[in-house]
C-alpha positions in Angstrom: 8.0 -7.9 -7.5 8.0 -11.0 -9.6 11.4 -12.8 -9.5 13.0 -10.1 -7.2 14.7 -10.7 -3.9 13.6 -8.2 -1.0 15.5 -7.9 2.2 14.2 -6.0 5.6 16.7 -5.0 8.1 14.9 -4.9 11.5 12.3 -7.2 9.9 10.7 -8.5 13.0 9.7 -5.2 14.2 6.4 -3.5 13.8 7.2 -2.1 10.4 8.9 -5.2 9.2 6.1 -7.7 10.2 3.5 -5.5 8.4 5.8 -5.1 5.3 6.3 -8.9 5.2 2.7 -9.7 5.3 1.9 -7.1 2.7 4.6 -8.5 0.3 3.7 -12.1 0.9 0.1 -11.1 -0.1 1.3 -9.5 -3.5 0.4 -11.6 -6.5 2.6 -12.8 -8.0 4.8 -12.9 -4.8 8.7 -12.1 -4.9 11.1 -14.8 -5.5 12.7 -14.3 -1.9 11.9 -12.1 1.1 14.6 -12.0 3.6 14.3 -11.0 7.4 17.5 -9.7 8.8 17.5 -8.9 12.5 19.2 -9.8 15.7 16.7 -12.0 17.6 16.1 -15.6 16.9 13.1 -15.8 19.1 11.2 -12.8 17.3 12.2 -14.6 14.0 10.9 -17.8 15.2 7.6 -16.1 16.4 7.1 -14.1 13.0 7.7 -17.3 10.9 5.1 -19.3 12.7 2.7 -16.2 12.6 3.3 -16.0 8.8 2.9 -19.9 8.3 6.6 -20.5 7.5 6.3 -19.4 3.7 8.8 -21.1 1.5 9.8 -17.8 -0.1 11.1 -16.5 3.3 14.7 -16.5 4.4 15.8 -15.7 8.1 19.3 -14.0 8.8 20.3 -13.7 12.3 22.7 -10.4 12.1 23.4 -7.0 13.4 23.4 -3.8 11.0 26.7 -2.9 13.0 28.4 -5.9 11.3 29.4 -4.9 7.8 30.5 -8.4 6.8 27.3 -9.9 7.7 25.3 -7.2 5.7 27.7 -8.2 2.6 26.7 -11.9 3.0 23.1 -11.0 3.6 22.9 -8.8 0.5 24.4 -11.1 -2.0 22.0 -11.4 -4.9 19.2 -9.0 -3.1 17.6 -6.5 -5.5 15.7 -4.2 -3.0 16.8 -3.5 0.7 14.2 -1.9 3.1 16.6 -0.5 6.1 14.0 -0.3 9.2 16.3 -1.5 11.8 16.9 1.2 14.6 17.1 1.8 18.2 14.1 4.2 18.3 13.2 4.8 21.9 14.0 8.6 22.8 14.8 7.9 26.3 16.8 4.9 25.7 18.9 6.6 23.0 19.4 9.5 25.3 20.9 7.6 27.9 23.0 5.3 25.5 23.8 7.6 22.7 26.8 5.5 21.8 24.6 2.6 21.4 22.0 4.8 19.3 24.8 6.0 17.1 26.4 2.6 16.4 23.0 1.1 15.4 21.3 4.2 13.7 24.2 6.0 12.1 26.9 3.7 11.7 24.5 0.8 11.0 23.1 2.8 8.2 26.6 3.5 6.8 27.2 -0.3 6.8 23.9 -0.7 4.9 24.9 1.7 2.3 28.4 0.1 1.8 27.2 -3.4 1.9 24.5 -2.2 -1.0 27.2 -0.8 -3.1 29.4 -3.7 -2.9 26.6 -6.1 -3.8 25.1 -4.2 -6.4 21.7 -3.9 -4.7 19.3 -1.8 -7.0 17.2 0.1 -4.6 17.5 1.0 -0.6 14.5 2.5 1.1 15.4 3.9 4.4 12.7 4.2 7.2 13.5 7.5 8.9 11.5 9.7 11.5 10.0 13.0 12.1 12.3 13.2 15.0 15.3 13.8 12.5 13.7 17.2 11.5 15.1 19.9 13.6 16.3 17.1 15.9 16.2 17.9 19.6 17.1 14.5 21.1 19.9 11.8 20.4 17.5 9.5 18.7 16.6 12.3 16.2 20.0 13.4 15.6 21.3 9.9 14.9 18.4 9.5 12.4 19.1 12.9 10.7 22.8 12.0 10.1 21.6 8.6 8.7 19.4 10.5 6.2 22.5 12.6 5.2 24.2 9.3 4.6 21.6 7.8 2.7 20.9 10.6 0.2 24.6 11.2 -0.3 25.1 7.6 -1.1 23.9 8.0 -4.4 26.9 10.1 -5.2 29.0 7.1 -4.3 26.9 4.9 -6.4 28.2 6.7 -9.7 27.2 4.5 -12.7 26.4 1.6 -10.7 22.9 0.1 -10.2 22.2 1.2 -6.6 20.0 4.1 -5.7 19.0 5.2 -2.2 16.1 7.1 -0.8 14.2 7.7 2.6 10.9 8.0 3.9 10.0 10.2 6.8 6.9 9.7 8.9 5.4 10.3 12.3 4.1 8.1 15.2 2.8 4.6 14.1 -0.4 3.6 15.9 0.4 0.6 18.0 4.0 0.3 17.4 6.3 -1.1 20.0 6.7 1.5 22.9 3.7 3.4 21.8 2.1 5.7 24.2 -1.0 3.6 23.3 0.5 0.9 25.3 1.3 3.3 28.2 -2.1 4.6 28.6 -3.6 0.9 28.4 -1.5 -0.2 31.2 -2.4 2.8 33.2 -6.1 2.8 32.7 -7.0 0.2 35.5 -5.4 2.6 38.0 -7.8 5.4 36.9 -4.9 7.8 36.4 -3.0 8.6 32.9 0.3 10.5 32.8 0.6 12.8 30.1 3.5 15.2 29.7 1.9 18.3 28.3 -1.7 19.0 27.5 -0.9 21.0 24.4 1.4 18.3 22.8 0.5 17.3 19.3 1.9 14.6 17.1 1.4 13.2 13.7 -0.3 9.6 13.5 -0.4 7.0 10.9 -1.6 3.3 10.9 1.5 0.9 10.0 -0.3 0.2 6.7 0.0 3.6 5.5 3.7 3.6 6.6 3.9 0.4 4.1 1.9 2.1 1.2 4.6 4.8 1.6 7.4 2.5 1.3 6.1 0.7 -1.7 5.3 3.9 -3.3 8.9 5.0 -2.8 10.1 1.8 -4.2 8.4 2.1 -7.3 8.7 5.9 -7.8 12.3 6.5 -6.5 15.1 7.7 -8.8 17.5 8.4 -5.8 18.0 11.3 -3.3 14.3 11.7 -2.2 13.0 11.9 1.3 9.3 10.9 0.8 6.8 12.5 3.5 3.3 11.3 3.8 0.2 13.5 4.3 -1.1 12.3 7.5 -3.5 13.7 10.4 -2.1 15.1 13.7 -4.0 15.1 17.1 -3.4 15.9 20.7 -2.2 13.4 23.0 -4.4 14.5 25.6 -7.4 13.8 23.4 -5.8 10.3 22.8 -5.7 9.9 26.7 -9.4 10.9 27.0 -10.6 8.5 24.3 -8.8 5.5 26.0 -10.2 6.1 29.4 -12.9 9.0 29.5 -13.2 8.6 33.3 -9.2 8.5 34.1 -7.9 11.4 35.8 -5.1 13.1 33.7 -1.9 13.9 35.6 0.4 16.3 33.9 4.1 15.3 34.6 5.9 17.8 32.3 8.1 17.2 29.0 10.8 14.5 29.0 14.3 15.6 28.2 14.8 15.9 24.6 10.8 15.9 23.7 9.1 18.6 21.7 5.7 19.9 22.2 5.1 19.8 18.5 6.6 17.6 15.8 7.9 19.0 12.4 8.2 16.7 9.4 9.5 19.3 6.8 11.2 22.5 8.1 11.1 25.9 6.3 14.3 25.5 4.9 13.7 22.1 3.5 10.6 23.4 1.9 12.5 25.3 -0.5 13.5 22.0 -2.4 10.3 20.1 -1.6 7.3 19.4 -3.9 3.8 18.5 -3.4 3.1 15.2 -5.2 -0.6 14.9 -4.0 -0.7 12.0 -1.2 2.6 12.9 -0.1 5.6 15.5 -0.5 9.1 14.8 -1.8 12.1 16.6 -0.3 15.0 16.7 -3.0 18.6 17.0 -2.3 20.2 20.4 -2.4 23.2 19.2 -4.2 23.9 21.1 -7.5 25.0 17.8 -9.3 21.5 16.6 -8.6 19.4 19.5 -9.7 18.2 18.0 -12.9 16.3 15.4 -10.8 13.8 18.1 -10.1 12.9 17.9 -13.8 10.1 15.5 -15.2 11.5 12.5 -16.3 10.4 9.2 -17.7 12.1 6.0 -16.6 11.4 2.4 -17.8 10.7 -0.2 -15.2 12.2 -3.5 -15.2 8.6 -5.1 -15.6 5.6 -3.3 -17.3 5.2 0.0 -19.1 7.3 3.1 -18.9 6.4 5.2 -15.8 6.1 9.0 -15.8 7.5 10.8 -13.0 5.7 14.1 -12.2 7.3 15.8 -9.5 4.2 18.2 -8.6 4.1 21.7 -7.5 6.4 23.8 -5.6 5.6 24.9 -2.0 5.3 28.4 -0.7 8.4 30.4 0.2 7.5 30.3 4.0 6.0 26.9 5.0 6.6 24.1 7.1 4.7 20.8 7.9 4.1 20.9 11.7 1.9 18.8 13.8 0.1 21.8 15.3 -0.6 23.7 12.2 -1.4 20.8 10.0 -4.6 21.0 7.9 -5.7 17.5 8.7 -6.9 16.4 12.2 -7.9 13.0 13.4 -10.6 12.3 16.3 -9.3 10.3 19.2 -12.5 7.8 18.2 -11.1 7.4 14.8 -7.6 6.8 15.8 -8.6 4.2 18.2 -10.5 2.6 15.5 
């Protein structure tokens, strides 16, 4: 990342904060790291937490504002697009606002990146977009489509787009962990359904995936990590073993189990060892499924090996996952 300029939309969120810490610890560090977000107070808190590094820049702005994005993207090499209205309930109650931020905001990021000659854009997606059952998932699913098809508009220009799709981040803002911890002193924890399962990963693994995508992307991929599952009821037990668990029923738009790769997507997905890569179905991009060698701007050529094809009938679901994590390990 030497001499590069990186910008993170939603840079003061859970992912943005972790990403900034990791990038600043990289040696040699990038030339500039720009945080783009709406709230000046959260920017001030992050600036103080990071020690106000000289390489950092702070842009107040909203992804709904294309003109502001164009100004912020000037001279930027890589964009990590993490800004989103991500609460399922809030998005369902305010679908217009979710659309404007998650979908239209992503189109603005694409347009600004193309206009400013950004080299790489990595979009932070969600497991909720796969077979979407709620407004949040639907807005992110359409945003994924926009990001992938953005490569078609790049033409011979420098800009390439990809996405990363992962599950629940342990300890992120609005996490069920926060709910359970707040309820624990009352002696009662509310769970929606005892059968419910979710994918879980620490935020550090999310940052790993984004950096992997940034390095290995050619454009058009959706990178999906291999991560463990667990039952939400087991997590509640680990947080407060003595608490009574009250089943309150699934909320509108909520699933019993999450899917990160559907059967239909599996037909154009490959197993890359530590992660899966979903490739676009568009015929003009079919050659991207072949093994290629690309030359990095810095360092030696990198060979991209796309890995093994998946079975004809296969999907990546939280309840049929081969990898499960204990509640004790998740709490650690």
